[in-house]
Each structure stands twice: as C-alpha cells, then as structure tokens.
C-alpha positions as CSV (number, residue, x, y, z in Angstrom):
1,M,0.0,0.0,0.0
2,K,2.8,2.3,0.9
3,T,4.5,1.6,-2.5
4,K,1.2,2.3,-4.4
5,A,0.7,5.6,-2.5
6,I,4.1,6.8,-3.7
7,C,3.8,5.4,-7.2
8,F,0.4,7.0,-8.0
9,P,1.6,10.7,-7.7
10,L,4.9,9.9,-9.4
11,C,3.1,8.2,-12.3
12,F,0.5,11.1,-12.4
13,I,3.3,13.7,-12.6
14,T,5.1,11.7,-15.3
15,L,2.0,11.5,-17.4
16,L,1.6,15.3,-17.1
17,I,5.3,16.0,-17.9
18,M,5.5,13.7,-21.0
19,P,3.1,15.6,-23.2
20,M,4.8,18.9,-22.2
21,L,8.1,17.5,-23.2
22,G,6.6,16.2,-26.5
23,A,5.2,19.7,-27.2
24,A,8.5,21.3,-26.4
25,Q,10.3,19.0,-28.9
26,E,8.0,19.9,-31.8
27,K,9.8,21.1,-34.9
28,P,9.6,24.9,-35.6
29,N,7.3,26.3,-38.2
30,V,8.8,28.3,-41.0
31,L,6.9,31.2,-42.6
32,L,8.7,32.5,-45.7
33,F,7.0,35.8,-46.5
34,L,8.1,36.7,-50.1
35,V,7.0,40.0,-51.7
36,D,7.1,40.5,-55.5
37,D,9.2,43.5,-56.8
38,M,9.9,44.8,-53.4
39,G,13.1,46.8,-53.2
40,L,15.1,47.9,-50.3
41,M,13.5,51.3,-50.0
42,D,9.8,50.4,-50.4
43,T,9.3,50.5,-46.7
44,S,9.3,52.7,-43.6
45,V,11.9,50.4,-42.1
46,P,15.4,51.9,-42.7
47,F,17.8,49.2,-44.0
48,L,20.6,51.6,-45.1
49,T,22.9,52.8,-42.4
50,D,25.1,55.8,-41.7
51,T,29.0,55.7,-41.4
52,A,28.6,54.6,-37.8
53,G,26.4,51.7,-38.8
54,N,23.2,53.1,-37.4
55,P,19.9,52.9,-39.5
56,K,19.5,56.0,-41.5
57,R,16.1,57.2,-42.8
58,Y,15.7,58.6,-46.3
59,P,12.6,60.3,-47.8
60,L,11.2,57.1,-49.2
61,N,11.1,55.6,-45.7
62,D,8.9,58.5,-44.7
63,W,6.6,58.0,-47.7
64,Y,5.7,54.3,-47.1
65,R,3.8,53.0,-44.1
66,T,4.8,49.5,-43.0
67,P,4.2,49.3,-39.3
68,N,4.3,45.4,-39.3
69,M,7.6,45.3,-41.0
70,E,8.8,47.7,-38.3
71,R,7.3,45.3,-35.8
72,L,9.2,42.3,-37.3
73,A,12.4,44.3,-37.5
74,K,12.2,45.0,-33.8
75,L,11.7,41.3,-33.1
76,G,14.7,40.2,-35.2
77,T,17.6,41.0,-37.5
78,R,17.6,42.9,-40.8
79,F,20.4,43.0,-43.3
80,S,21.6,46.3,-44.8
81,T,23.1,44.5,-47.8
82,F,21.0,41.5,-49.1
83,Y,21.1,40.5,-52.7
84,A,18.6,38.8,-55.0
85,Q,18.5,38.4,-58.8
86,S,17.3,41.4,-60.7
87,V,14.1,39.7,-62.0
88,C,11.8,37.3,-60.3
89,S,11.9,33.7,-61.7
90,P,15.6,33.3,-61.1
91,S,15.3,34.4,-57.5
92,R,12.3,32.1,-56.9
93,A,14.2,29.1,-58.2
94,S,17.2,30.2,-56.0
95,L,15.0,30.3,-52.9
96,L,13.8,26.7,-53.4
97,T,17.2,25.3,-54.3
98,G,19.9,27.4,-52.5
99,Q,21.6,27.7,-55.9
100,N,22.6,30.7,-57.8
101,A,20.8,31.4,-61.1
102,A,24.0,30.7,-63.2
103,R,23.9,27.2,-61.8
104,H,20.2,26.4,-62.0
105,R,20.1,28.3,-65.3
106,T,16.7,29.9,-64.9
107,T,18.5,33.1,-65.7
108,Q,15.5,35.1,-67.0
109,W,11.9,35.7,-65.9
110,I,9.8,32.9,-67.4
111,R,7.3,34.0,-70.0
112,P,4.2,31.7,-69.6
113,S,3.6,31.1,-73.3
114,E,7.0,31.1,-75.0
115,N,10.8,31.0,-74.6
116,N,12.0,34.3,-73.4
117,R,15.8,33.9,-74.0
118,G,16.1,37.1,-76.2
119,E,18.0,37.4,-79.5
120,F,21.4,36.5,-78.1
121,G,20.4,34.4,-75.0
122,P,21.8,31.0,-74.6
123,M,19.8,28.4,-76.4
124,D,19.7,25.9,-73.6
125,W,18.9,28.2,-70.6
126,N,16.4,26.6,-68.3
127,W,13.2,28.3,-69.4
128,K,11.0,25.4,-68.2
129,G,12.1,26.1,-64.7
130,L,11.8,23.8,-61.8
131,K,10.8,20.2,-62.4
132,A,9.0,17.4,-60.5
133,S,12.3,15.4,-60.7
134,D,14.1,18.1,-58.7
135,N,14.1,16.2,-55.5
136,A,16.2,18.7,-53.5
137,T,13.6,21.5,-53.5
138,L,13.1,23.1,-50.1
139,P,9.5,21.9,-49.8
140,K,10.4,18.4,-50.8
141,V,13.3,18.3,-48.2
142,L,11.0,19.6,-45.5
143,K,8.1,17.4,-46.4
144,A,10.4,14.4,-46.0
145,D,11.3,15.7,-42.5
146,G,7.6,15.7,-41.5
147,Y,6.5,19.2,-42.5
148,R,3.2,20.2,-44.1
149,T,4.2,22.4,-47.0
150,I,1.9,25.2,-48.1
151,F,2.1,27.6,-51.0
152,L,0.1,30.8,-51.5
153,G,0.3,33.4,-54.2
154,K,2.6,34.0,-57.1
155,A,4.7,30.9,-58.2
156,H,6.2,31.6,-61.6
157,F,8.4,28.5,-61.4
158,G,7.6,27.3,-64.9
159,P,5.6,28.1,-68.1
160,L,2.2,26.9,-69.1
161,G,2.1,23.1,-69.5
162,S,5.4,22.6,-67.6
163,E,5.8,20.6,-64.4
164,G,6.9,23.7,-62.6
165,E,3.7,25.4,-63.4
166,N,2.0,23.8,-60.4
167,P,3.8,24.0,-57.0
168,L,2.2,20.7,-56.0
169,N,4.8,19.1,-58.4
170,L,7.6,20.7,-56.5
171,G,6.9,19.4,-53.0
172,F,4.0,21.6,-51.7
173,D,1.0,19.8,-50.2
174,V,-1.2,22.9,-50.8
175,N,-1.3,25.4,-53.7
176,I,-3.6,28.5,-53.6
177,G,-3.0,31.0,-56.3
178,G,0.2,29.7,-57.8
179,G,0.6,29.2,-61.6
180,S,2.8,30.2,-64.4
181,W,1.8,33.9,-64.2
182,G,4.3,36.5,-63.1
183,Q,1.5,39.0,-62.4
184,P,-2.2,39.0,-61.7
185,G,-4.7,40.0,-64.3
186,S,-6.4,42.1,-61.7
187,Y,-6.2,42.6,-57.9
188,L,-10.0,43.0,-57.8
189,G,-12.4,40.3,-56.7
190,M,-15.1,41.9,-58.9
191,D,-12.8,41.1,-61.9
192,D,-12.4,37.5,-60.7
193,Y,-8.7,38.3,-60.4
194,K,-8.2,38.3,-64.2
195,R,-7.9,40.8,-67.0
196,T,-11.4,42.0,-68.1
197,V,-10.2,43.2,-71.5
198,T,-8.0,40.9,-73.6
199,K,-7.0,40.7,-77.2
200,P,-6.6,37.5,-79.3
201,G,-3.5,35.7,-78.0
202,V,-3.2,37.8,-74.9
203,L,-3.5,35.8,-71.7
204,D,-5.9,36.8,-68.9
205,F,-3.5,36.1,-66.0
206,Q,-6.3,34.9,-63.8
207,V,-5.1,33.9,-60.3
208,P,-6.2,30.3,-59.7
209,N,-8.0,28.6,-56.7
210,L,-9.6,31.8,-55.4
211,E,-13.2,31.2,-56.8
212,K,-14.8,31.8,-53.4
213,Y,-13.8,35.5,-53.6
214,H,-15.0,36.0,-57.2
215,N,-17.6,38.9,-57.6
216,T,-16.7,40.2,-54.1
217,E,-15.0,43.4,-52.9
218,T,-12.0,41.3,-51.6
219,F,-8.7,42.7,-52.7
220,L,-6.2,40.0,-53.9
221,T,-3.7,40.6,-51.1
222,E,-6.5,40.2,-48.6
223,A,-7.9,37.1,-50.2
224,L,-4.5,35.4,-50.1
225,T,-4.0,36.4,-46.5
226,L,-7.4,35.0,-45.5
227,E,-6.5,31.7,-47.1
228,A,-3.0,31.7,-45.4
229,K,-4.6,32.2,-42.0
230,E,-6.9,29.2,-42.6
231,E,-4.0,27.0,-43.6
232,I,-2.1,28.0,-40.6
233,K,-5.0,27.1,-38.4
234,K,-5.3,23.7,-40.1
235,A,-1.7,22.9,-39.6
236,A,-1.8,24.0,-35.9
237,A,-4.9,21.9,-35.3
238,S,-3.1,18.8,-36.8
239,K,0.0,19.4,-34.7
240,E,2.1,19.3,-37.8
241,P,5.0,21.7,-38.3
242,F,4.5,23.8,-41.4
243,F,6.5,25.4,-44.0
244,L,4.4,28.2,-45.6
245,E,5.6,30.3,-48.5
246,M,3.4,33.4,-48.5
247,S,4.3,34.7,-51.9
248,H,2.2,37.9,-52.6
249,Y,1.6,39.1,-56.2
250,A,1.9,42.6,-54.8
251,L,3.8,44.7,-55.5
252,H,3.8,43.8,-59.2
253,A,2.0,45.8,-61.8
254,P,-0.9,46.5,-62.5
255,F,-0.7,49.1,-59.9
256,M,-4.4,49.0,-58.9
257,T,-6.0,50.9,-56.1
258,D,-6.2,49.1,-52.7
259,P,-9.2,51.0,-51.3
260,R,-8.3,50.1,-47.8
261,F,-5.2,52.3,-47.8
262,I,-5.2,54.7,-50.7
263,E,-6.3,57.6,-48.5
264,N,-3.0,57.5,-46.7
265,Y,-1.3,58.6,-49.9
266,T,-3.1,61.7,-51.1
267,S,-0.1,64.0,-51.5
268,G,1.0,64.6,-55.1
269,E,4.6,64.2,-54.2
270,Y,5.3,61.2,-56.4
271,G,2.2,61.0,-58.7
272,D,-0.9,58.9,-59.0
273,K,0.8,55.6,-59.9
274,A,3.2,56.0,-56.9
275,Q,0.2,56.5,-54.7
276,R,-1.4,53.3,-55.8
277,F,1.9,51.5,-55.5
278,A,2.3,52.7,-51.9
279,A,-1.2,51.4,-51.1
280,L,-0.2,48.0,-52.4
281,V,2.8,48.2,-50.0
282,E,0.7,49.0,-47.0
283,G,-1.8,46.2,-48.0
284,M,1.1,43.7,-48.1
285,D,2.2,45.0,-44.7
286,K,-1.2,44.4,-43.2
287,S,-1.0,40.8,-44.4
288,L,2.3,40.4,-42.6
289,G,0.7,41.7,-39.4
290,D,-2.4,39.5,-39.8
291,L,-0.2,36.4,-40.1
292,L,1.9,37.4,-37.0
293,D,-1.4,38.0,-35.1
294,V,-2.8,34.5,-36.0
295,L,0.4,32.9,-34.8
296,D,0.0,34.7,-31.5
297,E,-3.6,33.8,-31.2
298,L,-2.9,30.1,-31.8
299,G,0.0,30.1,-29.3
300,I,2.6,29.0,-31.8
301,A,4.4,32.3,-32.4
302,E,7.4,31.3,-30.3
303,N,7.9,28.2,-32.4
304,T,7.6,29.9,-35.7
305,L,10.6,31.3,-37.6
306,V,9.8,34.2,-40.0
307,F,11.8,35.2,-43.1
308,F,10.7,38.4,-44.9
309,V,12.3,39.0,-48.3
310,G,11.8,40.7,-51.7
311,D,12.5,38.8,-54.9
312,N,14.2,41.6,-56.9
313,G,14.8,45.3,-56.7
314,S,12.0,47.9,-56.7
315,D,9.7,48.6,-59.6
316,A,8.0,51.6,-57.9
317,P,6.9,54.1,-60.5
318,I,9.2,56.8,-59.2
319,G,12.1,58.3,-61.1
320,D,14.4,57.2,-64.0
321,M,15.1,53.6,-64.7
322,Y,18.9,53.8,-64.6
323,Q,19.4,56.7,-62.2
324,V,18.5,57.4,-58.6
325,G,14.7,57.2,-58.2
326,S,12.5,54.3,-57.0
327,S,15.3,53.0,-54.7
328,A,16.8,56.4,-53.8
329,P,19.5,56.9,-52.7
330,L,20.4,53.7,-54.6
331,R,20.7,53.8,-58.3
332,G,18.4,51.9,-60.7
333,K,15.4,49.6,-60.3
334,K,14.2,46.1,-61.1
335,G,15.8,44.6,-64.1
336,T,18.9,46.7,-64.0
337,H,22.5,45.9,-63.0
338,Y,22.6,48.6,-60.4
339,E,22.1,48.2,-56.7
340,G,18.5,49.3,-56.8
341,G,17.8,46.4,-59.1
342,M,19.4,43.7,-56.9
343,R,19.2,44.9,-53.3
344,V,16.1,43.7,-51.4
345,P,14.8,43.9,-47.8
346,F,15.5,40.9,-45.6
347,I,14.4,40.3,-42.0
348,A,14.6,37.2,-40.0
349,A,12.9,36.8,-36.6
350,W,11.1,34.5,-34.3
351,A,7.5,35.6,-34.3
352,K,7.6,35.7,-30.5
353,P,11.1,35.7,-28.9
354,E,11.3,33.2,-26.0
355,A,14.7,32.5,-24.5
356,N,13.7,29.1,-23.2
357,N,12.4,27.7,-26.5
358,I,14.7,24.9,-27.6
359,W,14.7,26.0,-31.2
360,Q,15.4,29.6,-30.3
361,K,18.3,28.3,-28.2
362,K,19.6,26.5,-31.3
363,L,19.1,29.6,-33.5
364,P,19.1,32.7,-31.4
365,I,18.3,35.8,-33.4
366,A,19.5,39.2,-32.2
367,Q,16.6,41.6,-31.7
368,N,16.3,45.0,-33.3
369,F,19.7,44.4,-34.9
370,V,21.2,45.5,-38.3
371,Q,23.6,43.0,-39.8
372,H,26.2,44.6,-42.1
373,Q,27.6,41.5,-43.5
374,M,26.3,40.6,-46.9
375,G,23.6,38.0,-47.4
376,T,21.9,36.6,-50.5
377,I,18.6,35.0,-51.4
378,M,20.5,31.7,-51.8
379,D,21.3,31.7,-48.1
380,I,17.8,31.0,-46.8
381,Y,17.8,27.4,-48.0
382,P,20.9,26.4,-46.0
383,T,19.9,28.4,-43.0
384,I,16.7,26.5,-42.6
385,L,18.4,23.1,-43.2
386,D,21.2,24.0,-40.8
387,M,18.7,25.0,-38.0
388,L,16.9,21.6,-38.5
389,S,20.2,19.6,-38.7
390,I,19.1,18.3,-42.2
391,E,21.9,17.2,-44.4
392,T,21.9,18.7,-48.0
393,P,20.6,16.1,-50.4
394,K,23.3,14.1,-52.0
395,R,24.7,15.4,-55.3
396,H,22.8,18.7,-54.8
397,I,25.2,21.7,-54.8
398,V,24.2,24.7,-52.6
399,D,25.8,28.0,-53.4
400,G,24.4,29.8,-50.4
401,V,25.7,29.7,-46.8
402,S,23.9,29.4,-43.5
403,L,23.1,32.8,-41.9
404,G,23.0,31.3,-38.4
405,E,26.0,33.1,-37.1
406,N,24.9,36.4,-38.7
407,L,21.5,36.1,-37.0
408,K,23.2,35.8,-33.7
409,G,24.6,39.3,-34.3
410,N,28.0,38.1,-35.3
411,S,30.0,38.2,-38.6
412,N,30.7,34.9,-40.2
413,Q,34.2,34.3,-41.4
414,K,33.0,31.5,-43.7
415,N,30.7,33.9,-45.5
416,P,32.6,34.8,-48.8
417,E,30.9,38.3,-49.1
418,M,30.6,37.7,-52.8
419,F,27.6,37.7,-55.2
420,L,27.4,36.9,-58.9
421,M,24.4,38.1,-60.8
422,H,24.5,36.6,-64.3
423,F,22.0,37.8,-66.9
424,P,22.6,36.5,-70.4
425,H,19.3,37.9,-71.7
426,S,17.7,41.1,-72.9
427,H,15.8,43.3,-70.4
428,R,16.1,46.8,-68.9
429,S,19.8,46.0,-68.6
430,S,20.9,43.4,-71.2
431,Y,23.5,40.7,-71.5
432,F,25.6,41.4,-68.4
433,T,27.3,39.8,-65.4
434,S,27.5,41.7,-62.2
435,Y,30.1,40.5,-59.7
436,R,30.3,41.8,-56.1
437,N,33.4,40.9,-54.0
438,G,34.0,42.7,-50.8
439,D,33.8,46.5,-51.3
440,W,34.2,46.2,-55.1
441,K,31.6,45.6,-57.8
442,L,32.3,44.8,-61.5
443,V,29.6,44.8,-64.3
444,Y,30.7,43.2,-67.5
445,H,28.6,44.1,-70.6
446,Y,28.7,41.5,-73.4
447,Y,26.9,43.9,-75.7
448,P,27.9,47.4,-74.4
449,D,25.8,49.3,-77.0
450,M,22.6,47.7,-75.6
451,N,23.2,49.3,-72.2
452,V,22.8,52.8,-70.9
453,E,26.5,53.7,-70.3
454,K,27.7,52.1,-73.6
455,V,30.8,50.6,-72.0
456,K,32.1,47.1,-71.6
457,Y,33.2,47.5,-67.9
458,E,31.7,49.3,-65.0
459,L,33.8,49.2,-61.8
460,F,32.6,50.7,-58.5
461,N,34.1,50.8,-55.0
462,L,30.9,50.6,-53.0
463,S,32.4,51.5,-49.7
464,K,33.3,54.9,-51.1
465,D,30.6,55.2,-53.8
466,P,27.5,53.3,-52.6
467,Y,25.3,55.0,-55.2
468,E,27.5,53.9,-58.3
469,Q,28.2,57.4,-59.6
470,S,31.9,56.9,-60.5
471,N,33.0,54.2,-62.9
472,L,36.6,53.4,-62.0
473,A,37.2,51.0,-64.8
474,S,39.7,53.3,-66.6
475,D,41.2,54.7,-63.4
476,D,42.2,51.4,-61.9
477,P,43.1,48.8,-64.5
478,V,44.8,46.6,-62.0
479,K,41.7,46.2,-59.9
480,L,39.6,45.8,-63.0
481,K,41.8,43.0,-64.3
482,Q,41.7,41.3,-60.9
483,M,37.9,41.5,-60.7
484,V,37.5,40.2,-64.2
485,K,39.6,37.2,-63.4
486,L,37.6,36.5,-60.2
487,M,34.4,36.8,-62.1
488,K,35.4,34.4,-64.8
489,A,36.5,31.9,-62.1
490,Q,33.1,32.1,-60.4
491,L,31.2,31.8,-63.7
492,K,33.1,28.6,-64.4
493,K,32.5,27.3,-60.9
494,E,28.8,27.7,-61.3
495,D,28.9,26.2,-64.9
496,A,27.3,29.3,-66.4
497,L,25.9,29.6,-69.9
498,Y,26.8,32.7,-71.9
499,P,25.1,35.0,-74.4
500,I,25.8,34.1,-78.0
501,D,27.3,36.2,-80.8
502,S,25.8,36.6,-84.3
503,S,27.2,33.2,-85.4
504,G,25.8,31.4,-82.4
505,E,29.0,31.0,-80.5
506,P,29.1,31.6,-76.7
507,M,30.6,35.0,-75.7
508,M,33.2,34.3,-73.0
509,P,34.1,37.3,-70.9
510,H,37.6,38.6,-71.4
511,F,39.8,41.5,-70.3
C-alpha cells in the first residue's frame, strides 16, 4: 500500500510532464514571406545605415507606411546588404534550391507562353524552370522531414504546361494562387482576379484557386491572407510543423488601387501611380501583421521562424530607370544591373522571442539588430536546413551559406561576401554579369551598346561610392583585371551559360 501511494503521484506527474516534453520538442514552423518586386527602400523600415552603422532614414522611408515590417524588424535582425537576382523567376528558383541562377540556369523571368531567351540568349537556358524530378527543392526536403508544405500566391516557377507550373509538383501539399503567371490580371475580386479586356492571343492572367472570392470586394492581397490564416489554423490543429511560402503578387503591376489604404497617400509628391503602389505596399504589410497575429492567437508564435524577403529590386513608378529614383539613394530599379535592381529587404525573426524555447536556443536571433555583412537569397535554404540539422541532399550543390552566425549578431568568417548576378538575356539591362566581391563591384557588358552607359566594364568601390556614380574601370586597370579574373572563375565554378554572338558562338568574358 505504501508503495502504491508513492507510485500514484509519481506516475501522475510523469503523465503530465511527458506531453509537455513532447510539445517542447516539436519542430519549428517556418513562414517565408516573399514580396514581389519589393526593393530595399519600399518600406518605412530603414535598412541603409550611416557611417557609424546606425539605421538612416531617407525620404522614401517616410513616404511608405509599413508598421508590421517595423514590428518584425524589432523582433529580429535585418540585413543592410542583401542580394537577389534582378528579376523574379531566377530568385524564386534560388529560394527553393539554394543555388545561384547561373547554376540552375533559370536566368531570365519565365514568359508563360514562350521561350524568353532574347535574340542573343543561350539556347539551352532553363526556361522550363523547376521540375518534378528536382528532389532537393526546399518543400520536398522539409516534407520528408515531417512538414506540411503550403504555397500561396505567385509561383512563376515554370511556363504553361510545364511541371513547374504547379507548385504541387515541387513538394508543396497545398497550392492556392500559384501558376505560371508573373503578375495578376487584376487585384479585384469583382474582376475575378483576371484581365477584363483581352486581345486575341493575350493571356488573362487569372489567379487560380480563389473562386470563393470572385464577384466580391475582396482585394487579392487580402484574399491570399485569409487563405493563409486558414491554412495555418489547419496545420496548428493537426499538430504538424508547417513550411508556408506566402508569396504575394503585390507589389507587381498592374498598380491597382487598394481602397483600404489609398487615402493614406493623397499628396501629389510622387504622382498617382506611386500612390497606388504605396497602397499596395501597405496592404502587403497588413498581411504580414495579420499572419503574425494569428500565430500569436494560436499560441505557436514562439515556435515559428519568419523570413521576410523581396525577390528583386524595386519597380516603384518613381524616377528614372537607370538613375536614382525608386530606390533612392540607390541607383536603378528592377531589371537593371545597379544596386537598386538587386538589393532587397531581408528580415529574420522568431514571431515571438522566447529564450527558453529549444529552437530559439539553437538559432538565437538578435533583436532590433542590423547586420552589415552581406547576405543573399540563396542563403535562406541552407539556413533552414542548418537549423533543423538536415543534411543537404546528395549530389545537390548549394551556393548559399547558412546565416545562423549572422543572425546571432556576429560576422561569419565563412561567408565569402561575394555575389554573382549573371543575366545573359535582354531586359532593362541586357546581357551582363555583375560581380560583387567585398567592397568592389564589377559589371561586364557582353553587348555594351545595348546598355545605358555604352561601356564594356563598370567598376565601383561601393564603400566609397555606394550609389554607383563613379566608374573606376579606366582609373584602376589593376583592380579591373583582378575583378574580371575572379568573375570568370566564379562563372566557371557555377557552370554558367553565356550569351551568343551573331554566329551562335558563346561569348566568354575577357579582359
């Protein structure tokens, strides 16, 4: 009897503790919040810093209203220098593979209906995008580790009829809104999220899987957010860890009026289009806040890691394409080889910091911190795998590096502080390779006359000239030669394809 009296409370306490331990050991959720065409300056959060390393506000930071980005930035770490490709499809493939565009060879945005290589683009560039046989995609790797994988919004992983057209083929359990489109036909539910006026052969760009919102006043950004909240609730109820890619069509054109926020932008400072663009920004920001709120309400915020990132530089309808404008004080915008075309916002945070959470102990993230060491969109893949102690799939090369040390508030000596942006196609900037190494940046133009400055080389010292106003190619031939050599070596390492000349031969860069 005495033994039983002791055993009962001990057994009872054990039964109470075991579920608690099981709950504590749950894998963390990952929310990847991806914003289309969002540059570094399309926000009220200051990412750029002064000479002392402190965040510095510029006029565009005072134009936009993004209180939930500010909220997330206070919870975690933001990077002052974070690179993506200058157009969307290459960045989106890099996010899911950890590879640079030169390696996965989706080096141009994917046109849904035809090959978009350009007159002198490489014949065998990967215009079909990601494939069902790509077994190392991030959702497939996480799904194999027990995750529920959810995709919402813009996909743009492959053209019409391809395997990559449907995110379900790439490892996602759920796809709401994702197809081959790079933009919505309309942001309006009353338009059924498609173009209302089309010509023969012109696609309607209808956003799929949102029929319940057709013929309603629900703005596209809000519809996707409502669906994301429901998917989070389902995953939480099932006790499954989830990987959710919330991939908004905003801020891509058409710059349609989000009636919820347009009244906040009535000044004529930047013009009507810029006002509509700013309302799209604030609508996106509300979505971020709504998702953070639902994580709190469900009691899973402390176990949810959030990444916020843009897929390429800004396309805000402000200023000149190649000068200081939409990304001021940075030069250029989406599709160009300048910093404004390639620099994007990046924030990483636990949705609710909790020092005793086992996953936050494994990946502690400095709060309200600005990291000055360079990061790239390729780094998100290895950062997630590193946190979860998942080995990189065999024979899959990853070009990114884990940001774990950076997120702690430290510099990472293994980070090469190098970024290669290879674009062997025609666009706003055409047929170029941009190579950043330390403070220096080289741009090599395969067809100089097709680019704004009409020169083969552009060389900038970004520590002294962060806004790319002084081309040093003629002034420093020794550094130019060194940078060309390093760029060529990196292109070879990534097995890059090159533009072709008029006879169809690849144009290798030379000095």
